[in-house]
C-alpha positions in Angstrom: 0.0 0.0 0.0 1.2 3.5 -0.9 -0.4 6.6 0.6 -0.3 10.2 -0.4 -1.8 13.2 1.5 -2.4 16.6 0.0 -4.7 19.6 0.0 -7.5 20.2 -2.5 -8.7 23.8 -2.7 -11.5 24.6 -5.1 -10.4 21.8 -7.4 -6.7 22.8 -7.3 -3.8 20.7 -6.1 -0.2 21.7 -5.4 2.2 19.7 -7.6 -0.8 17.9 -9.1 1.3 16.5 -12.0 3.8 14.9 -9.7 1.0 13.0 -7.8 -0.5 11.9 -11.2 2.9 10.6 -12.3 3.4 8.7 -9.0 0.0 7.1 -9.4 0.8 6.1 -13.0 4.1 4.5 -11.8 2.1 2.5 -9.2 -0.1 1.0 -11.9 -3.2 3.3 -11.7 -4.9 3.2 -15.1 -5.6 6.3 -17.2 -9.3 5.8 -16.8 -9.0 5.6 -13.0 -6.8 8.7 -13.0 -9.4 10.6 -15.0 -12.1 9.5 -12.5 -9.9 10.9 -9.7 -9.4 14.1 -11.5 -13.2 14.6 -12.0 -13.8 14.0 -8.3 -11.1 16.3 -7.2 -12.1 19.0 -9.7 -15.6 19.1 -8.0 -14.2 19.9 -4.6 -15.6 23.1 -3.2 -13.7 24.8 -0.4 -10.6 23.2 1.1 -10.3 19.5 1.9 -7.5 17.2 3.0 -7.2 14.4 0.5 -5.9 10.9 1.3 -5.0 8.8 -1.7 -4.2 5.1 -1.2 -3.0 2.8 -3.9 -3.1 -1.0 -3.5 -1.9 -3.0 -6.5 -2.8 -0.4 -9.0 -6.2 0.3 -7.5 -6.7 3.9 -6.1 -9.0 5.0 -3.4 -9.6 8.6 -2.4 -10.9 9.9 0.8 -11.7 13.6 1.4 -11.7 15.0 4.9 -12.0 18.5 6.5 -8.7 20.3 6.9 -8.0 21.0 10.6 -5.9 24.0 11.5 -2.2 23.3 12.3 0.6 25.7 13.4 3.3 26.7 11.0 5.8 26.9 13.9 6.2 23.7 15.9 8.0 22.0 18.7 10.0 18.9 18.0 11.2 16.3 20.5 15.0 16.1 20.2 15.3 12.7 21.9 16.3 10.1 19.2 13.7 7.5 18.2 14.9 4.3 16.6 13.5 4.0 13.1 11.5 0.7 13.1 9.8 1.2 9.8 9.8 -2.0 7.7 9.5 -0.3 4.3 11.0 3.2 4.8 11.5 3.9 1.2 7.7 4.3 0.7 5.0 6.4 2.3 2.2 4.3 3.5 3.2 0.8 4.6 4.4 2.0 8.0 1.8 4.7 8.7 0.4 2.7 11.7 3.7 2.6 13.4 4.4 6.2 12.6 1.1 7.4 13.9 1.5 5.4 17.1 5.0 6.7 17.7 3.9 10.3 17.0 1.0 9.9 19.5 3.6 8.9 22.2 5.8 11.9 21.4 5.2 15.0 23.7 5.6 17.4 20.8 4.4 18.1 17.3 7.1 15.9 15.8 10.1 13.7 16.7 13.4 12.6 15.2 13.9 9.1 13.6 17.4 7.8 13.8 19.2 4.8 12.3 21.3 2.2 14.1 24.3 4.6 14.1 22.3 7.5 15.5 22.1 9.6 12.3 18.8 11.3 11.8 16.8 10.0 8.9 13.8 12.3 9.1 11.0 13.5 11.4 8.5 10.8 12.3 6.0 11.7 9.6 7.9 13.9 7.2 11.3 14.8 5.8 13.5 17.6 7.1 15.3 20.6 5.6 18.2 22.1 7.5 19.4 25.6 6.7 23.0 26.3 7.5 25.6 28.7 6.2 23.3 29.9 3.3 22.6 26.3 2.1 19.6 24.0 2.4 20.4 20.4 3.4 18.2 17.4 2.8 18.7 13.7 3.7 19.3 11.2 0.9 19.8 8.4 3.5 18.5 5.1 2.2 15.8 5.1 4.9 14.5 8.5 4.0 11.1 8.2 2.3 10.5 9.9 -1.1 8.4 13.0 -0.8 6.6 15.0 -3.5 6.2 17.9 -1.0 10.0 17.9 -0.4 10.8 17.8 -4.1 8.6 20.8 -4.6 10.1 22.8 -1.8 13.6 21.9 -3.1 12.6 23.2 -6.5 11.3 26.4 -5.0 14.6 26.9 -3.0 16.7 26.3 -6.1 14.6 28.9 -8.0 15.3 31.4 -5.2 19.1 30.9 -5.7 19.6 28.7 -2.6 22.3 26.1 -2.9 21.0 22.6 -2.2 23.1 19.8 -0.6 22.2 16.2 0.0 23.4 14.2 3.0 23.6 10.5 2.1 24.3 9.5 5.7 21.4 11.5 7.1 21.7 14.4 9.6 23.9 14.7 12.6 21.5 15.6 15.5 23.8 18.3 17.0 23.8 20.0 13.6 20.0 20.1 13.5 19.9 21.5 17.1 22.2 24.4 16.1 20.5 25.2 12.7 17.2 26.4 11.4 15.1 23.4 10.6 11.9 22.8 8.7 9.6 19.8 8.7 8.1 19.4 5.2 4.5 18.3 5.7 2.7 17.3 2.5 -0.5 19.0 3.7 0.8 22.1 5.6 4.1 22.7 3.8 7.2 23.9 5.5 6.8 24.1 9.3 9.5 25.9 11.2 10.9 24.3 14.3 10.9 27.0 16.9 11.4 24.9 20.0 13.4 21.7 20.8 12.1 19.6 23.6 14.9 17.7 25.3 14.8 15.8 28.6 11.6 17.6 29.5 13.1 21.0 28.9 12.1 23.3 26.1 14.7 25.6 24.4 14.4 27.9 21.5 15.5 26.6 18.1 18.0 28.5 15.9 16.5 31.0 13.4 18.6 32.9 11.0 18.6 36.7 11.4 20.7 37.6 8.3 19.1 35.3 5.8 20.7 36.4 2.6 19.1 34.4 -0.3 17.3 32.1 2.1 13.5 32.6 2.1 11.5 32.1 5.3 9.3 29.0 5.7 6.2 31.3 5.2 7.6 32.7 2.0 8.2 29.2 0.7 4.7 28.2 1.6 3.3 31.2 -0.3 5.4 30.2 -3.4 4.3 26.6 -2.9 0.6 27.7 -2.9 1.2 29.3 -6.4 2.1 25.8 -7.7 -1.5 24.7 -7.3 -3.2 23.9 -10.6 -6.7 22.7 -11.6 -6.7 18.9 -11.8 
């Protein structure tokens, strides 16, 4: 099973072509894709869409979109990544949701056997440091259409992108500006780290140079929405 979450607003979807391409790669037929497009095009208002694909068969569920903060607290205590199929979004959602429910913050950090940070529990990370944007290309980091879109936006703003094949070093994250890239809510800024029951402010760049803020990225991301 593969699962995708995204926002539908008045029949428009951010990075719609990428989701369609992913569905085709997973065996969804052209006829089934057209039926999905018709259903999404008829959405009035704003909804959270959940698309699940099993063996080439797609099912779509539309839900209300609850409010969520753009600035969040992340638990800094490492959590051992126990996903069985980390390369894909969907097969381990049950474990991820259970783990997040046990975390006393909006998000937490998944680490591999060596202690390197793979991602947040539910979404990938972007680390901003020294004028660059860093992402993880660790083998256990799930692919993310939302992250690909944000990376494209950053590159378009002149930001240098770097990939970390071994994942993040936790101390680097704690001393840098960090975003969690949620497929529904976009770039969410980590403003607080929770460690051993103590909250401390996260790093935020004062002199940004070419680096846009997370809110500016989300505004640019919204402009990528197209009618399906």
